[in-house]
N, C-alpha and C positions, 0 to 999 in steps of 0.2 A: 462514406456517408456515416454520420453518427448523430444520434438524437438522445439527449439526456432527459429523462422524465424524473425531475428532482422530487416533485410532490404531486402525483396525480390526485385528482379528486377522490376523497374517501380514505386517503392514507395519512398517517400521522406526520408531523413535522420532522425534518431531517436535521442532522448536525454534520454537514460536510460530506454528504453522499447523496447519490440519486437512488430512488427506489428501483429504477430500471434504466438500462441503456441499450439501445438498438444500434446495430452497426453492420457494415460490410467492409471487406478488405482482408488483408493477411493477418491472421491471429498469431500473436507472440505470447508464449506462456513462460512466465518467469518463476523459477523455483523459489521457495521460501528463503528469504535473505535474513541473515542473523548478524549480530553486532561483532563481526570479525573484520579486521582490516586486511589489506592485500597480502600481508605476511601471515595471516591466520591467527593473529593475536586478538584477544578480547579487548574491545573498546568499552570503557565505562563500567567496570565492575561496580555494582551497587549504585550506578548513576543512570536512571532511566532516560534522562534527556540525552546524554551522550550515546546510549545504546540505540535509541530511536533514530537519532540523527545519522549514525553510522549505517543503520539498516536502510534508510532512504538514500544515502550516498551509494550503497551497494546496489539498490534497485536502479538508480540512475545509470550506473555503469553497466548493469546487465541489460537494461533496455537499450542503451546506446549500441551495444554489441550487435543487436538485431536491427539497428536503424530506427529505433523507436525512442520516444521521450515521454515524460509524464503526461503531456497533453494527449497522448495516444492511449493512456490507460483507461479501460472500461470497467475493471473490477479489481478490487483488492480484498484480501482476507488477512486480518491481523490476529495473531495469537499472542495473548498477554498472560503472564503468570500472576499478575496482580492488577486487578481492575482500578486500583488507585493510580496506575500509570496511564489510564485512558485519556485524561486531560492533557498530559504531556504528549502522548501520541497525536492527539488532535492538533495541538499547537504546531508540532513539527510537520505533520501532514499538510497543514495549511500553508506552510512555507514552500512546499514542493509542488502541491497540486492546486490549480486554479479553482477558486470558489464558484465561478460561473458555469463550470462544466464538470462537476465532481463525478467520479466513477461510482458504480454500485459498490457496496462494501458490506463485509461481514466482520464482526468482532467476536472472538471466542476466548473465554477464559479457560486456560489449561492448567493442569496440576504441575506441569513442568515441560521443558523443552529438551532437546537432545543433550545439551550441556546445562547443568544446573545453574550456571552463572548467567545464562541468557534469560532476559526478562521479556523479550519481544522477538517475534518472527513475522515477516510480511511476505506474502506471495502476490503476484499480479498477473492480470491478463491485459494485453494491449492489442490494439488493432492499427495496422499501418494502412493508410489509404491505398487503393489499387486492387488489382485482381486477386482473388482468393488463392 
């Protein structure tokens, strides 16, 4: 069971996220994914579009390892080193996550990530239907 409360009465408009998501099932916690490929090489140095796309590909792979997919994601947290990349993030996010049931979301501007070349990191919570 999953219900997305995109814009409950009294809350401001959203841009690709739900204000709240309620659910039951098995919780999958995905660590922050960064723009590294399967060989550990940086993808898209100085290219926010390439970095965000790689992060979402890594999220897809991590979710699949637990039997989950993007439609199972109930919460994402995005860390950006430059808020000018927010529009790029939203554009790529919208390619991977359906607009009719968006997850809850937080976006945080950070001074830096573990590798100074990283512009973005995203972590996710997903719920797989079934017993907890």
